[in-house]
Phi, psi and omega in degrees: 000337181306321184293327182291333175267013187290162176288163185306322185293315180294324176289327176295326182288312177301311178300325176296310180295325171299317179300312180300321184284330176294320180298314181285344168291319175299315169304321181294316176298324180293323175300315183296328178289321178295320173301322179285325179291336182289345178276359188292130187266350194301321188236035170301159179300123172224148183305136182269152177281149186294161173292142175287144176075194195290160173298143180269168174283128177253123168261119183261108181267124176239095184282123191220139183210108173043057172232074184290332183295329188250337199298323189285311174316311179302306187303318182291316178295320178290334174292341173275356182297135180281075178209140188302140195291325183286356179249005184244116177249125178253127181242115171270098180277088189252109177260015189298147175246010177231210196278358177299322183299317179289333175295316190283333184288327177287325181287322173296316179302317185297315176296320177305321176294330176268021171067031171273146171274084187229141180240142168250101189271116175253137178247149188277335182224141185274051184283139181080351180054223182306307184300330173292326185284319183293323176298316179292324169299317181300336180294333188252002189281140177267341190276143176290335187238144182238117170262144177228131181235130169282159188307333186266012184256150183241082181298135174287165183307320188273009191303298184304324187290325182268335181269347183280323186313319177301340171297347177304336171273116194292345183273001184263130187254339178208144170236128179249130169272174181260143177286135152249176195228120193285334183238034178321306192275006178301315183198169169311315180299314183292322176300315175306314175293319176298332171296307184298319183291318170308312171306320174292322176280311189269000171235300187296300185302315187294315175303309186287322180291314177300329180263004175082012177268160183297135164215170196248153155302143189256018180083347182197165175055046171208169182236137178244147161286120184317315185292326174296320179286321179297317180293333182273359182102005178073180181285135178236148187256010186272008164224165178280354172239075183302327182291318176296312178304304177301322186296309173299323184291322181298313175297328175297327183274005170105353181290148176249149185252139180245134167248126178253094184293342176280354181254114182248153181227099183294152183210167176255130175276153176300134191260344176250157176295325177293324179296313185288323177293330171297312182295308184291329173307313187294316178297317184290313185296314182293333181279323181288328176295315181299317181298313176303327184284320188248350183299324175297315174311306186298312184305316187267001187276155180283070186244151172295163185291328177287328177301312192288318186287322180292322174306317180290322178289326174302305185288341177252011187299333186280347170303334187294333177301325173296323181281340179286316176300317182297318179294323175300321183284336179276342188296315182301308172293332174290341175296324180278335177304326185290340174276354188231041169096353181260015186294317189288325174284330179279330175293318176298319180294318177306321182292318182289331184284321178305316189287319189266324183253308189294310185293334185285327170305314180288309175304320180299312186274327180299310180302315178303321177295317173306314173293342175276000179089012181283151174288169187295312188299315178290335183283315183294323186295330190279340186296312175303310183290330176300316176303309178301318174285325180299318176299319188282343176290344191298328177293313181296320179278337177289323171299325182286319179292321179291320177307313183295307183303329181272354178076026182275132173268149175209152185295155172286109173260130186283162180262115184301139171237159191256343181073029180236138187252106174056044175233180174292150184302154180279183184234042174285180183309112192290165175263139177276149180293156190241114174065201184273012183300316180295329176288326175292314178300323181296318177301317184293330173295314184292323175299316176294329175297319175299319175303316179297313179296316182295317179300321168293318181296324182271349182076024180272073183297337181289333176274344184301314176302330196274313183295323174300323175289319175305315183290320177305315185300304176302325179295318187298312182293312185298316183285323180290319185291311180292329174293324174290328176290323180295322176301321182292319181292328177274350189293127174242113186295142176290140181277000000 
């Protein structure tokens, strides 16, 4: 009864804590649901029938912007595609403002001498960023099908012949391949990124595809039916995730998507924390922008309840980062409430959250790692750093969510890549830190350190390992971020 007679500040604190844990538990339940849906046998892989008639003309679009380290590698991989040259059109959509343009011009000229149909398309203005480049290329494209590869990808030779057969069904508008990771073993950071992406493809995509729910094109390593793009309204640049936006508009228009987990496209993961955070900021902000744009349409569309609610969870998932930041801030004061009559109810809530939210994270990504071919030990060892870095990313992604909710526009910032495969990170030009974010992460590290020590002093042992992982993740990001900023400050370009 003591908790019922607590003062207003304590009740407000307990209420806030319970609300945060309740929201995180709902997202945990959603992860459990996705895990169950992956067991759906209805759409397990079976050989697709070949396309009727002769092979179609395919246009391969390669959007590139200031990426000299990986541009050549991409173009040479596309040239090795196992497809008749007279039916293969390659568009190099080059918006570069550095020496990448000259490099690509030489490579395009070389491929033309080898009788490839390849064009080097340059725009005078980078309007619409990647979406604008894809739309401009589409105006000149000859193919009935449009394959897209970002600069850091290496499509295998058999990609087109494997991805095209599902289009034998006229209602299929897009086929998505699974990403694999060229530099997975580079560092703890790249291992965590690989684990997160494996979860996205081998649990989320698999569950949504097998259960008939909406899922999205991932911006690369996929093929579109030209008619699908046109009837859905084409590429639009009013969000930072033009791929997610077009995917939902296409499926709302009645097109079906196919996911091929056995078709893999190797790609390079960001090697530095600033590059990773830039990528995650763009993805998080773009998904919320897409939610603002399309959720009213989804709510009023004639969709079944499972499809509608899954779409809502999918597009709003990044909102959970706001609650993760609040959780990190609320743990310390709630530690002391346990000493003043609230211990029993908070302990029960903690137990529920550990079962619904935390356990779901571990099972979710462990299952994904095993499906990706990782061993049991490697799959388990990657889970603690994943939880720590995932919590530490919350400040970065919360800023993205708030910017999107407030309608603040920002340019499309590409993710810099190093062009190295499973080796130590290169020593190219460092990226300068953006704004006060590393310092906020540093302050959160100090706050969590104090929380960690207090949890040990008070004997709240259930939270000690979690606070320790949160602390490690924030310290890792802060040290790496500030170290990279220091190298950028001291960097002197070679003459």
